[in-house]
C-alpha positions, 0 to 999 in steps of 0.5 A: 340449878336455879331455886325460886324460893324465896327468903321466908317472910321473917323481916321486922319492916318493909325494906324500902331504900334503894341504897346502903349507906351505912347504918347511922341511917338505920333504924332498929328495925331496918336492922333486924330486917336485914339480920333476919333476912341473913338468916334465911340466905346462910344455908343457900350462901354455901350452896356451890350448885343450887343459885337462887333466882332472886336477881336472876337479869339484874347487873352488879357492879363493884366498883373498887377504888382501894385494895380488897379481898374479903369484901370484894370476893363476898359480894361478887361471890353474894350476887352470882350465886342470887344469879346476877351478873357481875363486873368487876371495876379496876381504876388504873385501867379504866378512864379515870387514868385519862382524867376522867370524874369518879362521877362520870366514870360511875354514870357511863358504867351504870349507862350499860344497864347496871342495877347495884353499884358497890363502891369502896372509896377512900373519901367518906362521903363518896356512896353518898355522893354517887346515890344522889347522881345514880339511879340504880342502887348503891351499896357502901363497901366502905368509904374512908374512915366513916363506916363498912356498912356490911362488915358492921352488918356481919359482926353483928350477925355473928353476935347474934348467932353465937350468943342468940341476942345482941341486947344487953350484951357488953361489946369491946372494940380494941385498937385503932377507933379514930380510923376504923369505919369498922368501928363506927358501923359496929357502934351505930348497929350495937347501941341501937340494938341495945348492947353496951359499947365499950372502945378501948386503944391508945388516947391517940387512937381514940378521939374523945368525941366518940363518947358522942355516939354512946360508948364508954371509952378506956385505955385499959384492955386488961381491966375491961377485958372480964366485963364483955361477953365479945371482943372485936380486935380491929386492925392498925390502919398503917395506911391511914396514919399520917404520923406515928401515933403510938412509940412502936408496934411491939408496944403497942402489941404488949399493952393491946395486943390479945395474947393468951396470958391476958385471954386467960383474964376474960370471960371463960365464954369470950366471943372474939372477933376480927375484922381482917385482915389481922397483922398476928402478933400485933392485934392478936397472936396466932394461936389466940386468931386459931383458938376456941373462942375465935369466931373470925372464919365464920365471919367471913362466912356469914358476910356472904349471908349478910350481903345476899340479903342486902343484895336481896333487899335492895332489888331482888324478885321473890320467887323469880328465876 
């Protein structure tokens, strides 16, 4: 069953962009446009029987060159809930294995009548490169250690949903800041929307240049916990590290892991986020990850509404079946 209704007109500014490549280039009004539109998709995103027809006749391709569970599945479901046709691309069984270039592969897929390409790649800037060569829309689903805009948006959306605002809040980003594309997208979005951001982790995982993005730097989790309204616990990016950047996992967990003892020093209404996948017992202990402060699963749920909003804004047709 298809619903014709379009989201209510709550957007802050008319949307004119063809691509979503990162949050760094978006204005505060554009960020609010996405968040306000996502609010209208919260209920429809959970409807299994009634689809919206906003992307009927459109084709969305997931072009993933890195493993993914939440992001890939979320984009696929979001597109189908909007009545789009979807295709999942698998690099290992494509002509890339025969020597075809990244650009040629994408252009050949586009030539089959594709409207949107959702791309994840280990190289920073890969989505931007595609946007220069393709006529269809491009969505960045994570590029190296650069940005992961829809994850940043769903984190911010969850904060706004739970706390009612972003402006004036203090948000701590804890963990592997140096290799985290999620951290960068969160920083760009949160700072523009008026939050104070504190990044925290071992000195080897927090580059000094990160201060240039308008954040405070700390290497002491217990010192910042009482100041934070929100803590976002980032995963250690073992796959992106070229050498050991801290003595041991046990040492990291002892100093920067969030357990019930450490949580007792935080504000009573602390909101806990984690983009996933989480390493239980390293960044967060199981009792805290599953406890009353945690909105980790709510983030996953909100990811569907946020990605529906992004797909709708880039190529949706209001009220169309």
